[in-house]
ZADO-1210 file (C-alpha; in nm, 4 decimals, padded with zeros to 6 digits):
<atoms>
<atom x="-02.2462" y="-00.5790" z="02.0439" code="MET" pos="1"/>
<atom x="-02.4562" y="-00.2665" z="02.0095" code="GLU" pos="2"/>
<atom x="-02.4217" y="-00.0010" z="02.2828" code="THR" pos="3"/>
<atom x="-02.7864" y="-00.0157" z="02.3838" code="ALA" pos="4"/>
<atom x="-02.7762" y="-00.3937" z="02.4264" code="ASP" pos="5"/>
<atom x="-02.4630" y="-00.3809" z="02.6363" code="TRP" pos="6"/>
<atom x="-02.6064" y="-00.1098" z="02.8637" code="ASP" pos="7"/>
<atom x="-02.8956" y="-00.3415" z="02.9515" code="ASN" pos="8"/>
<atom x="-02.6563" y="-00.6104" z="03.0778" code="VAL" pos="9"/>
<atom x="-02.5953" y="-00.6067" z="03.4528" code="SER" pos="10"/>
<atom x="-02.2480" y="-00.5423" z="03.5922" code="GLU" pos="11"/>
<atom x="-02.2302" y="-00.9005" z="03.7237" code="VAL" pos="12"/>
<atom x="-02.3021" y="-01.0350" z="03.3752" code="GLN" pos="13"/>
<atom x="-02.0498" y="-00.7974" z="03.2220" code="GLN" pos="14"/>
<atom x="-01.7816" y="-00.9199" z="03.4621" code="GLU" pos="15"/>
<atom x="-01.8762" y="-01.2787" z="03.3825" code="ALA" pos="16"/>
<atom x="-01.8369" y="-01.2025" z="03.0112" code="VAL" pos="17"/>
<atom x="-01.4951" y="-01.0494" z="03.0670" code="ARG" pos="18"/>
<atom x="-01.3986" y="-01.3471" z="03.2788" code="GLY" pos="19"/>
<atom x="-01.5059" y="-01.5787" z="02.9995" code="THR" pos="20"/>
<atom x="-01.2903" y="-01.3806" z="02.7583" code="TRP" pos="21"/>
<atom x="-00.9927" y="-01.4039" z="02.9894" code="ASN" pos="22"/>
<atom x="-01.0135" y="-01.7835" z="02.9708" code="HIS" pos="23"/>
<atom x="-01.0823" y="-01.7990" z="02.5981" code="SER" pos="24"/>
<atom x="-00.8267" y="-01.5604" z="02.4523" code="SER" pos="25"/>
<atom x="-00.6548" y="-01.8534" z="02.2856" code="SER" pos="26"/>
<atom x="-00.9701" y="-01.9519" z="02.0964" code="THR" pos="27"/>
<atom x="-00.9334" y="-01.9128" z="01.7222" code="ASN" pos="28"/>
<atom x="-01.1370" y="-01.6815" z="01.5056" code="PHE" pos="29"/>
<atom x="-01.2942" y="-01.8052" z="01.1839" code="VAL" pos="30"/>
<atom x="-01.2607" y="-01.5953" z="00.8685" code="LEU" pos="31"/>
<atom x="-01.5306" y="-01.5841" z="00.6034" code="THR" pos="32"/>
<atom x="-01.4255" y="-01.7002" z="00.2589" code="SER" pos="33"/>
<atom x="-01.4843" y="-01.4593" z="-00.0261" code="LEU" pos="34"/>
<atom x="-01.5683" y="-01.7387" z="-00.2687" code="PHE" pos="35"/>
<atom x="-01.7725" y="-02.0575" z="-00.2957" code="ASN" pos="36"/>
<atom x="-01.7466" y="-02.3501" z="-00.5360" code="GLU" pos="37"/>
<atom x="-01.9568" y="-02.1992" z="-00.8177" code="SER" pos="38"/>
<atom x="-01.7989" y="-02.1452" z="-01.1591" code="ARG" pos="39"/>
<atom x="-01.8345" y="-01.7684" z="-01.1341" code="MET" pos="40"/>
<atom x="-01.6591" y="-01.7613" z="-00.7964" code="HIS" pos="41"/>
<atom x="-01.3859" y="-01.9900" z="-00.9258" code="LEU" pos="42"/>
<atom x="-01.3303" y="-01.7430" z="-01.2087" code="PHE" pos="43"/>
<atom x="-01.3244" y="-01.4493" z="-00.9652" code="LEU" pos="44"/>
<atom x="-01.0820" y="-01.6359" z="-00.7402" code="PHE" pos="45"/>
<atom x="-00.8545" y="-01.7001" z="-01.0392" code="SER" pos="46"/>
<atom x="-00.8670" y="-01.3291" z="-01.1265" code="MET" pos="47"/>
<atom x="-00.7692" y="-01.2318" z="-00.7722" code="VAL" pos="48"/>
<atom x="-00.4732" y="-01.4725" z="-00.7840" code="VAL" pos="49"/>
<atom x="-00.3614" y="-01.3324" z="-01.1201" code="VAL" pos="50"/>
<atom x="-00.3970" y="-00.9714" z="-01.0006" code="ILE" pos="51"/>
<atom x="-00.2045" y="-01.0507" z="-00.6817" code="TYR" pos="52"/>
<atom x="00.0749" y="-01.2119" z="-00.8853" code="THR" pos="53"/>
<atom x="00.0894" y="-00.9118" z="-01.1174" code="LEU" pos="54"/>
<atom x="00.0952" y="-00.6759" z="-00.8186" code="ALA" pos="55"/>
<atom x="00.3902" y="-00.8598" z="-00.6658" code="MET" pos="56"/>
<atom x="00.5790" y="-00.8792" z="-00.9961" code="ALA" pos="57"/>
<atom x="00.5042" y="-00.5190" z="-01.0979" code="GLY" pos="58"/>
<atom x="00.6058" y="-00.3634" z="-00.7680" code="ASN" pos="59"/>
<atom x="00.9165" y="-00.5801" z="-00.7373" code="ALA" pos="60"/>
<atom x="01.0149" y="-00.4823" z="-01.0929" code="ALA" pos="61"/>
<atom x="00.9615" y="-00.1135" z="-01.0080" code="MET" pos="62"/>
<atom x="01.1871" y="-00.1371" z="-00.7020" code="VAL" pos="63"/>
<atom x="01.4613" y="-00.3192" z="-00.8962" code="LEU" pos="64"/>
<atom x="01.4329" y="-00.0820" z="-01.1936" code="LEU" pos="65"/>
<atom x="01.4734" y="00.2271" z="-00.9775" code="ILE" pos="66"/>
<atom x="01.7646" y="00.0664" z="-00.7946" code="TRP" pos="67"/>
<atom x="01.9402" y="-00.0424" z="-01.1152" code="ALA" pos="68"/>
<atom x="01.9037" y="00.2707" z="-01.3315" code="ASP" pos="69"/>
<atom x="02.1173" y="00.5657" z="-01.2220" code="ALA" pos="70"/>
<atom x="01.8850" y="00.8100" z="-01.4019" code="ARG" pos="71"/>
<atom x="01.6113" y="00.7192" z="-01.1547" code="LEU" pos="72"/>
<atom x="01.8215" y="00.7914" z="-00.8460" code="HIS" pos="73"/>
<atom x="01.6220" y="01.1040" z="-00.7633" code="THR" pos="74"/>
<atom x="01.3976" y="01.1901" z="-00.4654" code="PRO" pos="75"/>
<atom x="01.0755" y="01.1311" z="-00.6630" code="MET" pos="76"/>
<atom x="01.1748" y="00.7813" z="-00.7694" code="TYR" pos="77"/>
<atom x="01.3184" y="00.7003" z="-00.4282" code="PHE" pos="78"/>
<atom x="00.9757" y="00.7730" z="-00.2769" code="LEU" pos="79"/>
<atom x="00.8118" y="00.5773" z="-00.5582" code="LEU" pos="80"/>
<atom x="01.0319" y="00.2768" z="-00.4806" code="SER" pos="81"/>
<atom x="00.9228" y="00.3004" z="-00.1173" code="GLN" pos="82"/>
<atom x="00.5587" y="00.3037" z="-00.2301" code="LEU" pos="83"/>
<atom x="00.6149" y="-00.0152" z="-00.4312" code="SER" pos="84"/>
<atom x="00.7990" y="-00.1704" z="-00.1380" code="PHE" pos="85"/>
<atom x="00.5031" y="-00.0972" z="00.0919" code="LEU" pos="86"/>
<atom x="00.2559" y="-00.2327" z="-00.1644" code="ASP" pos="87"/>
<atom x="00.4402" y="-00.5649" z="-00.1834" code="ILE" pos="88"/>
<atom x="00.3948" y="-00.6251" z="00.1878" code="PHE" pos="89"/>
<atom x="00.0557" y="-00.4530" z="00.2167" code="PHE" pos="90"/>
<atom x="-00.1113" y="-00.6905" z="-00.0274" code="THR" pos="91"/>
<atom x="00.0775" y="-00.9902" z="00.1158" code="SER" pos="92"/>
<atom x="-00.0665" y="-00.9368" z="00.4643" code="VAL" pos="93"/>
<atom x="-00.4139" y="-01.0513" z="00.3568" code="THR" pos="94"/>
<atom x="-00.4193" y="-01.2187" z="00.0137" code="VAL" pos="95"/>
<atom x="-00.2056" y="-01.5319" z="00.0800" code="PRO" pos="96"/>
<atom x="-00.4229" y="-01.6194" z="00.3823" code="LYS" pos="97"/>
<atom x="-00.7356" y="-01.5712" z="00.1710" code="MET" pos="98"/>
<atom x="-00.5936" y="-01.7952" z="-00.1055" code="ILE" pos="99"/>
<atom x="-00.4957" y="-02.0655" z="00.1445" code="ALA" pos="100"/>
<atom x="-00.8393" y="-02.0487" z="00.3039" code="GLY" pos="101"/>
<atom x="-01.0132" y="-02.1124" z="-00.0271" code="PHE" pos="102"/>
<atom x="-00.7762" y="-02.3821" z="-00.1568" code="LEU" pos="103"/>
<atom x="-00.7129" y="-02.5775" z="00.1646" code="PHE" pos="104"/>
<atom x="-00.9952" y="-02.4665" z="00.3959" code="GLY" pos="105"/>
<atom x="-00.7560" y="-02.2899" z="00.6352" code="TRP" pos="106"/>
<atom x="-01.0089" y="-02.0273" z="00.7451" code="ILE" pos="107"/>
<atom x="-00.9197" y="-02.0452" z="01.1142" code="SER" pos="108"/>
<atom x="-00.6863" y="-01.7816" z="01.2579" code="ILE" pos="109"/>
<atom x="-00.5498" y="-01.7628" z="01.6116" code="SER" pos="110"/>
<atom x="-00.6001" y="-01.4677" z="01.8422" code="PHE" pos="111"/>
<atom x="-00.2328" y="-01.3753" z="01.8064" code="GLY" pos="112"/>
<atom x="-00.2407" y="-01.4272" z="01.4306" code="GLY" pos="113"/>
<atom x="-00.5451" y="-01.2044" z="01.4013" code="CYS" pos="114"/>
<atom x="-00.3734" y="-00.9339" z="01.6054" code="GLY" pos="115"/>
<atom x="-00.0568" y="-00.9603" z="01.3955" code="ALA" pos="116"/>
<atom x="-00.2515" y="-00.9412" z="01.0697" code="GLN" pos="117"/>
<atom x="-00.4455" y="-00.6395" z="01.1959" code="MET" pos="118"/>
<atom x="-00.1273" y="-00.4649" z="01.3132" code="PHE" pos="119"/>
<atom x="00.0681" y="-00.5084" z="00.9898" code="PHE" pos="120"/>
<atom x="-00.2330" y="-00.4191" z="00.7766" code="PHE" pos="121"/>
<atom x="-00.2863" y="-00.0885" z="00.9595" code="MET" pos="122"/>
<atom x="00.0877" y="-00.0237" z="00.9895" code="PHE" pos="123"/>
<atom x="00.1526" y="-00.0572" z="00.6155" code="LEU" pos="124"/>
<atom x="-00.1741" y="00.1143" z="00.5185" code="GLY" pos="125"/>
<atom x="-00.1118" y="00.4187" z="00.7390" code="ALA" pos="126"/>
<atom x="00.2523" y="00.4377" z="00.6267" code="ALA" pos="127"/>
<atom x="00.1341" y="00.4436" z="00.2641" code="GLU" pos="128"/>
<atom x="-00.1184" y="00.7194" z="00.3428" code="CYS" pos="129"/>
<atom x="00.1581" y="00.9344" z="00.4895" code="ILE" pos="130"/>
<atom x="00.3990" y="00.8481" z="00.2070" code="LEU" pos="131"/>
<atom x="00.1488" y="00.9569" z="-00.0586" code="LEU" pos="132"/>
<atom x="00.1218" y="01.2941" z="00.1157" code="ALA" pos="133"/>
<atom x="00.5022" y="01.3240" z="00.1214" code="LEU" pos="134"/>
<atom x="00.5138" y="01.2431" z="-00.2502" code="MET" pos="135"/>
<atom x="00.2747" y="01.5338" z="-00.3083" code="ALA" pos="136"/>
<atom x="00.5147" y="01.7572" z="-00.1129" code="TYR" pos="137"/>
<atom x="00.8009" y="01.6362" z="-00.3321" code="ASP" pos="138"/>
<atom x="00.6094" y="01.7352" z="-00.6477" code="ARG" pos="139"/>
<atom x="00.5196" y="02.0724" z="-00.4937" code="TYR" pos="140"/>
<atom x="00.8855" y="02.1526" z="-00.4201" code="VAL" pos="141"/>
<atom x="01.0003" y="02.0290" z="-00.7630" code="ALA" pos="142"/>
<atom x="00.7498" y="02.2422" z="-00.9545" code="ILE" pos="143"/>
<atom x="00.7026" y="02.5475" z="-00.7310" code="CYS" pos="144"/>
<atom x="01.0567" y="02.5782" z="-00.5897" code="ASN" pos="145"/>
<atom x="01.2838" y="02.4087" z="-00.8467" code="PRO" pos="146"/>
<atom x="01.5962" y="02.6063" z="-00.7504" code="LEU" pos="147"/>
<atom x="01.5723" y="02.4950" z="-00.3870" code="ARG" pos="148"/>
<atom x="01.4740" y="02.1382" z="-00.4720" code="TYR" pos="149"/>
<atom x="01.8222" y="01.9831" z="-00.4258" code="PRO" pos="150"/>
<atom x="01.8427" y="02.1381" z="-00.0780" code="VAL" pos="151"/>
<atom x="01.4856" y="02.0774" z="00.0379" code="LEU" pos="152"/>
<atom x="01.4778" y="01.7202" z="-00.0950" code="MET" pos="153"/>
<atom x="01.8300" y="01.6064" z="-00.0126" code="SER" pos="154"/>
<atom x="01.9091" y="01.2406" z="00.0500" code="ARG" pos="155"/>
<atom x="01.8981" y="01.2945" z="00.4254" code="GLN" pos="156"/>
<atom x="01.5606" y="01.4660" z="00.3994" code="THR" pos="157"/>
<atom x="01.4192" y="01.1807" z="00.1898" code="CYS" pos="158"/>
<atom x="01.5365" y="00.9236" z="00.4433" code="LEU" pos="159"/>
<atom x="01.3785" y="01.1246" z="00.7259" code="LEU" pos="160"/>
<atom x="01.0488" y="01.1514" z="00.5361" code="LEU" pos="161"/>
<atom x="01.0365" y="00.7771" z="00.4738" code="VAL" pos="162"/>
<atom x="01.1268" y="00.7077" z="00.8373" code="ALA" pos="163"/>
<atom x="00.8467" y="00.9430" z="00.9451" code="ALA" pos="164"/>
<atom x="00.5938" y="00.7506" z="00.7345" code="SER" pos="165"/>
<atom x="00.7035" y="00.4184" z="00.8847" code="TRP" pos="166"/>
<atom x="00.7034" y="00.5611" z="01.2371" code="LEU" pos="167"/>
<atom x="00.3580" y="00.7159" z="01.1923" code="GLY" pos="168"/>
<atom x="00.2216" y="00.3898" z="01.0550" code="GLY" pos="169"/>
<atom x="00.3635" y="00.1829" z="01.3417" code="SER" pos="170"/>
<atom x="00.2273" y="00.4272" z="01.6015" code="LEU" pos="171"/>
<atom x="-00.1201" y="00.4202" z="01.4468" code="ASN" pos="172"/>
<atom x="-00.1206" y="00.0396" z="01.4229" code="ALA" pos="173"/>
<atom x="00.0061" y="-00.0080" z="01.7784" code="SER" pos="174"/>
<atom x="-00.2678" y="00.2091" z="01.9281" code="ILE" pos="175"/>
<atom x="-00.5526" y="00.0631" z="01.7240" code="GLN" pos="176"/>
<atom x="-00.4443" y="-00.2992" z="01.7643" code="THR" pos="177"/>
<atom x="-00.4013" y="-00.2672" z="02.1403" code="ALA" pos="178"/>
<atom x="-00.7402" y="-00.0980" z="02.1832" code="LEU" pos="179"/>
<atom x="-00.9226" y="-00.3435" z="01.9571" code="THR" pos="180"/>
<atom x="-00.7829" y="-00.6561" z="02.1199" code="LEU" pos="181"/>
<atom x="-00.8612" y="-00.5421" z="02.4746" code="GLN" pos="182"/>
<atom x="-01.2354" y="-00.5913" z="02.4151" code="PHE" pos="183"/>
<atom x="-01.3992" y="-00.9195" z="02.5230" code="PRO" pos="184"/>
<atom x="-01.5034" y="-01.1431" z="02.2318" code="TYR" pos="185"/>
<atom x="-01.7303" y="-01.3939" z="02.4022" code="CYS" pos="186"/>
<atom x="-01.9946" y="-01.4741" z="02.1412" code="GLY" pos="187"/>
<atom x="-01.9524" y="-01.5834" z="01.7829" code="SER" pos="188"/>
<atom x="-01.5943" y="-01.6231" z="01.6672" code="ARG" pos="189"/>
<atom x="-01.6832" y="-01.5938" z="01.2995" code="LYS" pos="190"/>
<atom x="-01.5519" y="-01.2734" z="01.1420" code="ILE" pos="191"/>
<atom x="-01.7703" y="-01.1570" z="00.8541" code="ALA" pos="192"/>
<atom x="-01.4643" y="-01.0689" z="00.6480" code="HIS" pos="193"/>
<atom x="-01.1758" y="-01.2450" z="00.4745" code="PHE" pos="194"/>
<atom x="-00.9153" y="-01.0933" z="00.7071" code="PHE" pos="195"/>
<atom x="-00.8937" y="-00.9352" z="01.0528" code="CYS" pos="196"/>
<atom x="-00.9904" y="-00.5715" z="01.0068" code="GLU" pos="197"/>
<atom x="-01.0928" y="-00.3436" z="01.2914" code="VAL" pos="198"/>
<atom x="-01.4563" y="-00.2688" z="01.1882" code="PRO" pos="199"/>
<atom x="-01.5320" y="-00.6382" z="01.1283" code="SER" pos="200"/>
<atom x="-01.3770" y="-00.7463" z="01.4571" code="LEU" pos="201"/>
<atom x="-01.5626" y="-00.4823" z="01.6586" code="LEU" pos="202"/>
<atom x="-01.8942" y="-00.6348" z="01.5529" code="ARG" pos="203"/>
<atom x="-01.8053" y="-00.9406" z="01.7636" code="LEU" pos="204"/>
<atom x="-01.7164" y="-00.7446" z="02.0779" code="ALA" pos="205"/>
<atom x="-01.9266" y="-00.8119" z="02.3883" code="CYS" pos="206"/>
<atom x="-01.8723" y="-00.4614" z="02.5210" code="ALA" pos="207"/>
<atom x="-01.9654" y="-00.1019" z="02.4557" code="ASP" pos="208"/>
<atom x="-01.7455" y="00.0041" z="02.1636" code="THR" pos="209"/>
<atom x="-01.9002" y="00.3489" z="02.1133" code="ALA" pos="210"/>
<atom x="-01.6098" y="00.5358" z="02.2759" code="THR" pos="211"/>
<atom x="-01.3529" y="00.3426" z="02.0778" code="TYR" pos="212"/>
<atom x="-01.5435" y="00.4015" z="01.7549" code="GLU" pos="213"/>
<atom x="-01.5127" y="00.7743" z="01.8216" code="ARG" pos="214"/>
<atom x="-01.1377" y="00.7267" z="01.8783" code="VAL" pos="215"/>
<atom x="-01.1262" y="00.5318" z="01.5528" code="LEU" pos="216"/>
<atom x="-01.2981" y="00.8210" z="01.3760" code="PHE" pos="217"/>
<atom x="-01.0456" y="01.0708" z="01.5149" code="VAL" pos="218"/>
<atom x="-00.7617" y="00.8417" z="01.4059" code="THR" pos="219"/>
<atom x="-00.9173" y="00.8268" z="01.0604" code="GLY" pos="220"/>
<atom x="-00.9218" y="01.2071" z="01.0484" code="VAL" pos="221"/>
<atom x="-00.5514" y="01.2212" z="01.1365" code="VAL" pos="222"/>
<atom x="-00.4347" y="00.9385" z="00.9105" code="VAL" pos="223"/>
<atom x="-00.6721" y="00.9954" z="00.6165" code="LEU" pos="224"/>
<atom x="-00.8259" y="01.3440" z="00.6062" code="LEU" pos="225"/>
<atom x="-00.5161" y="01.5384" z="00.7139" code="VAL" pos="226"/>
<atom x="-00.3003" y="01.3831" z="00.4363" code="PRO" pos="227"/>
<atom x="-00.5857" y="01.4343" z="00.1885" code="ILE" pos="228"/>
<atom x="-00.6052" y="01.8023" z="00.2854" code="ALA" pos="229"/>
<atom x="-00.2249" y="01.8288" z="00.2534" code="PHE" pos="230"/>
<atom x="-00.2324" y="01.6653" z="-00.0901" code="ILE" pos="231"/>
<atom x="-00.5204" y="01.8860" z="-00.2064" code="THR" pos="232"/>
<atom x="-00.3390" y="02.2015" z="-00.0955" code="THR" pos="233"/>
<atom x="-00.0137" y="02.0906" z="-00.2589" code="SER" pos="234"/>
<atom x="-00.1806" y="02.0210" z="-00.5915" code="TYR" pos="235"/>
<atom x="-00.3786" y="02.3439" z="-00.5832" code="ALA" pos="236"/>
<atom x="-00.0478" y="02.5304" z="-00.5556" code="LEU" pos="237"/>
<atom x="00.1059" y="02.3060" z="-00.8231" code="ILE" pos="238"/>
<atom x="-00.1832" y="02.3747" z="-01.0604" code="LEU" pos="239"/>
<atom x="-00.1429" y="02.7477" z="-01.0095" code="ALA" pos="240"/>
<atom x="00.2297" y="02.7199" z="-01.0842" code="ALA" pos="241"/>
<atom x="00.1714" y="02.5023" z="-01.3929" code="VAL" pos="242"/>
<atom x="-00.0784" y="02.7479" z="-01.5385" code="LEU" pos="243"/>
<atom x="00.1860" y="03.0216" z="-01.5113" code="ARG" pos="244"/>
<atom x="00.4423" y="02.8149" z="-01.7062" code="MET" pos="245"/>
<atom x="00.5383" y="02.9459" z="-02.0509" code="HIS" pos="246"/>
<atom x="00.6878" y="02.6170" z="-02.1686" code="SER" pos="247"/>
<atom x="00.4247" y="02.3871" z="-02.3165" code="VAL" pos="248"/>
<atom x="00.6581" y="02.0870" z="-02.2840" code="GLU" pos="249"/>
<atom x="00.7266" y="02.1630" z="-01.9182" code="GLY" pos="250"/>
<atom x="00.3563" y="02.2039" z="-01.8525" code="ARG" pos="251"/>
<atom x="00.2763" y="01.8660" z="-02.0116" code="LYS" pos="252"/>
<atom x="00.5519" y="01.6903" z="-01.8166" code="LYS" pos="253"/>
<atom x="00.4353" y="01.8387" z="-01.4861" code="ALA" pos="254"/>
<atom x="00.0718" y="01.7481" z="-01.5508" code="LEU" pos="255"/>
<atom x="00.1624" y="01.3925" z="-01.6567" code="ALA" pos="256"/>
<atom x="00.3616" y="01.3297" z="-01.3389" code="THR" pos="257"/>
<atom x="00.1002" y="01.4868" z="-01.1127" code="CYS" pos="258"/>
<atom x="-00.1936" y="01.3115" z="-01.2780" code="SER" pos="259"/>
<atom x="-00.0283" y="00.9734" z="-01.2140" code="SER" pos="260"/>
<atom x="00.0116" y="01.0532" z="-00.8476" code="HIS" pos="261"/>
<atom x="-00.3449" y="01.1850" z="-00.8174" code="LEU" pos="262"/>
<atom x="-00.4821" y="00.8676" z="-00.9762" code="ALA" pos="263"/>
<atom x="-00.2988" y="00.6560" z="-00.7184" code="VAL" pos="264"/>
<atom x="-00.4197" y="00.8820" z="-00.4358" code="VAL" pos="265"/>
<atom x="-00.7848" y="00.8515" z="-00.5402" code="ASN" pos="266"/>
<atom x="-00.7638" y="00.4738" z="-00.5827" code="LEU" pos="267"/>
<atom x="-00.6116" y="00.4269" z="-00.2379" code="PHE" pos="268"/>
<atom x="-00.7809" y="00.6889" z="-00.0220" code="TYR" pos="269"/>
<atom x="-01.1358" y="00.6490" z="-00.1557" code="GLY" pos="270"/>
<atom x="-01.1990" y="00.2931" z="-00.0284" code="PRO" pos="271"/>
<atom x="-01.0197" y="00.3666" z="00.3008" code="LEU" pos="272"/>
<atom x="-01.2416" y="00.6669" z="00.3715" code="VAL" pos="273"/>
<atom x="-01.5465" y="00.4466" z="00.3091" code="TYR" pos="274"/>
<atom x="-01.4182" y="00.1755" z="00.5452" code="THR" pos="275"/>
<atom x="-01.2900" y="00.3845" z="00.8345" code="TYR" pos="276"/>
<atom x="-01.4802" y="00.7134" z="00.8211" code="MET" pos="277"/>
<atom x="-01.8414" y="00.6168" z="00.7461" code="LEU" pos="278"/>
<atom x="-02.0643" y="00.5019" z="01.0365" code="PRO" pos="279"/>
<atom x="-02.1262" y="00.1288" z="01.0845" code="ALA" pos="280"/>
<atom x="-02.4866" y="00.1676" z="00.9641" code="SER" pos="281"/>
<atom x="-02.3536" y="00.2352" z="00.6116" code="TYR" pos="282"/>
<atom x="-02.1609" y="-00.0925" z="00.6015" code="HIS" pos="283"/>
<atom x="-02.2558" y="-00.4458" z="00.5088" code="SER" pos="284"/>
<atom x="-02.0274" y="-00.7535" z="00.4939" code="PRO" pos="285"/>
<atom x="-02.0679" y="-00.7899" z="00.1169" code="GLY" pos="286"/>
<atom x="-01.9854" y="-00.4257" z="00.0453" code="GLN" pos="287"/>
<atom x="-01.6885" y="-00.4330" z="00.2839" code="ASP" pos="288"/>
<atom x="-01.5463" y="-00.7377" z="00.1055" code="ASP" pos="289"/>
<atom x="-01.5659" y="-00.5718" z="-00.2358" code="VAL" pos="290"/>
<atom x="-01.4126" y="-00.2465" z="-00.1111" code="VAL" pos="291"/>
<atom x="-01.1352" y="-00.4316" z="00.0731" code="SER" pos="292"/>
<atom x="-01.0447" y="-00.6367" z="-00.2347" code="VAL" pos="293"/>
<atom x="-01.0197" y="-00.3087" z="-00.4251" code="PHE" pos="294"/>
<atom x="-00.7564" y="-00.1486" z="-00.2033" code="TYR" pos="295"/>
<atom x="-00.5747" y="-00.4644" z="-00.0901" code="THR" pos="296"/>
<atom x="-00.5361" y="-00.6301" z="-00.4314" code="VAL" pos="297"/>
<atom x="-00.6331" y="-00.4077" z="-00.7232" code="LEU" pos="298"/>
<atom x="-00.4729" y="-00.0794" z="-00.6181" code="THR" pos="299"/>
<atom x="-00.1253" y="-00.2304" z="-00.5484" code="PRO" pos="300"/>
<atom x="-00.1378" y="-00.3865" z="-00.8958" code="MET" pos="301"/>
<atom x="-00.2401" y="-00.0607" z="-01.0652" code="LEU" pos="302"/>
<atom x="00.0206" y="00.1614" z="-00.8973" code="ASN" pos="303"/>
<atom x="00.3255" y="00.0472" z="-01.1010" code="PRO" pos="304"/>
<atom x="00.1126" y="00.0369" z="-01.4172" code="VAL" pos="305"/>
<atom x="-00.0042" y="00.3958" z="-01.3701" code="ILE" pos="306"/>
<atom x="00.3444" y="00.5283" z="-01.2995" code="TYR" pos="307"/>
<atom x="00.4956" y="00.3324" z="-01.5887" code="SER" pos="308"/>
<atom x="00.2464" y="00.4360" z="-01.8558" code="LEU" pos="309"/>
<atom x="00.2514" y="00.8067" z="-01.7733" code="ARG" pos="310"/>
<atom x="00.6231" y="00.8471" z="-01.7069" code="ASN" pos="311"/>
<atom x="00.8819" y="00.8693" z="-01.9845" code="LYS" pos="312"/>
<atom x="01.1780" y="00.8147" z="-01.7501" code="GLU" pos="313"/>
<atom x="01.0347" y="00.4871" z="-01.6198" code="VAL" pos="314"/>
<atom x="00.9388" y="00.3604" z="-01.9652" code="THR" pos="315"/>
<atom x="01.2820" y="00.4632" z="-02.0975" code="GLY" pos="316"/>
<atom x="01.4603" y="00.2789" z="-01.8180" code="ALA" pos="317"/>
<atom x="01.2392" y="-00.0246" z="-01.8768" code="MET" pos="318"/>
<atom x="01.3223" y="-00.0306" z="-02.2487" code="LYS" pos="319"/>
<atom x="01.6919" y="00.0027" z="-02.1653" code="LYS" pos="320"/>
<atom x="01.6802" y="-00.2959" z="-01.9290" code="VAL" pos="321"/>
<atom x="01.4815" y="-00.5044" z="-02.1781" code="ILE" pos="322"/>
<atom x="01.7309" y="-00.4112" z="-02.4514" code="GLY" pos="323"/>
<atom x="02.0250" y="-00.5189" z="-02.2340" code="LYS" pos="324"/>
<atom x="01.8551" y="-00.8486" z="-02.1529" code="CYS" pos="325"/>
<atom x="01.7932" y="-00.9050" z="-02.5253" code="GLY" pos="326"/>
<atom x="02.1585" y="-00.8415" z="-02.6095" code="LYS" pos="327"/>
<atom x="02.2750" y="-01.0814" z="-02.3391" code="VAL" pos="328"/>
<atom x="02.0347" y="-01.3483" z="-02.4669" code="ALA" pos="329"/>
<atom x="02.1526" y="-01.3021" z="-02.8273" code="ASP" pos="330"/>
<atom x="02.5233" y="-01.3148" z="-02.7402" code="LYS" pos="331"/>
<atom x="02.6850" y="-01.6428" z="-02.8599" code="PRO" pos="332"/>
<atom x="02.8023" y="-01.8705" z="-02.5823" code="GLU" pos="333"/>
<atom x="03.1717" y="-01.8263" z="-02.5097" code="GLY" pos="334"/>
<atom x="03.1996" y="-01.5064" z="-02.7150" code="ALA" pos="335"/>
<atom x="03.4537" y="-01.2598" z="-02.5663" code="PRO" pos="336"/>
<atom x="03.3352" y="-00.9298" z="-02.4228" code="ASP" pos="337"/>
<atom x="03.4119" y="-00.6167" z="-02.6219" code="HIS" pos="338"/>
<atom x="03.6123" y="-00.3479" z="-02.4565" code="PHE" pos="339"/>
<atom x="03.7644" y="-00.0182" z="-02.5471" code="ARG" pos="340"/>
<atom x="04.1297" y="00.0717" z="-02.4949" code="ILE" pos="341"/>
<atom x="04.1583" y="00.3682" z="-02.2559" code="PRO" pos="342"/>
<atom x="04.2033" y="00.6817" z="-02.4597" code="GLY" pos="343"/>
<atom x="04.1024" y="00.5172" z="-02.7869" code="ALA" pos="344"/>
<atom x="03.8295" y="00.6535" z="-03.0095" code="SER" pos="345"/>
<atom x="03.4900" y="00.4855" z="-03.0454" code="LYS" pos="346"/>
<atom x="03.5981" y="00.3113" z="-03.3624" code="GLY" pos="347"/>
<atom x="03.8980" y="00.1441" z="-03.1930" code="GLN" pos="348"/>
<atom x="03.7118" y="-00.1315" z="-03.0109" code="ALA" pos="349"/>
<atom x="03.8879" y="-00.4648" z="-02.9784" code="HIS" pos="350"/>
<atom x="03.7935" y="-00.8140" z="-02.8800" code="SER" pos="351"/>
<atom x="04.0296" y="-01.0099" z="-02.6627" code="GLY" pos="352"/>
<atom x="04.3603" y="-00.8859" z="-02.5178" code="PRO" pos="353"/>
<atom x="04.5525" y="-00.6063" z="-02.6900" code="PRO" pos="354"/>
<atom x="04.8433" y="-00.7088" z="-02.9069" code="SER" pos="355"/>
<atom x="05.1897" y="-00.6635" z="-02.7624" code="LYS" pos="356"/>
</atoms>
């Protein structure tokens, strides 16, 4: 409800509204489906399902690849595996419910379910914002202070950085979810969005939300603009260091790694700034749906693709795993494993037990 409209309501009516909310907190909300039954929407729905499947498979493969290949057991790839891990759950908070709503008509969501979806969405989203800033710090230390990199980015430090991103995300989500759900929702229960997101839910509030919207803006500054400023500063220093490099190969490698990270940052932060930083007058349900699909479905799918295409270590590890799988598939059934006698040269490989 708009502030001006709510101010014109008497205190008795406001108390009656809050009383109505107190008795109707168990009433379900109704989500708006992104698609209808037209052929074009069926095609778009199929594309979303395919992109979601690719996002899940790509990020899961990235996590397993980094875990399996010892060459990727470095701070940069540890943080990258955490990014893929977050993306798996981030996209799964909203997309399966949207798919079920279209296929089976399950567009209703309980008050508790809406709160849970909102909490995990903001928790994982804020954690990813912080993690992307920490990944920029990792690149800054690696390029600008390479001699101190093993000390500054030790295993313990990496674990603390990841824990800080998860803690910051949970704190942000707890505050915003609690504040959003304390408003009375006494009118329409239909959310003009395909999942429970704070701006869409606030439009249904029968109370003055102006103060909270200012709090939401401040939270957006902390969670979005502060990391963006940190990332910008880090890459400005990185660029200055790269330009001073004498090695052309080293310069290309640094730029390739940093450009991948910057692409991911722009894809993720851009839509979030639009959603949470711009005033409500700049939003419309249709635009919000398109922007939300971009950062809940498309960006998680593109992240592993971007890091794979621009990173020789990842592509090398991927080829190694594919090669091993091919050798296992080509091995005749029941064939003995080859082994080398300790101390023997490479040419002295035997099959089966050594002769006595």
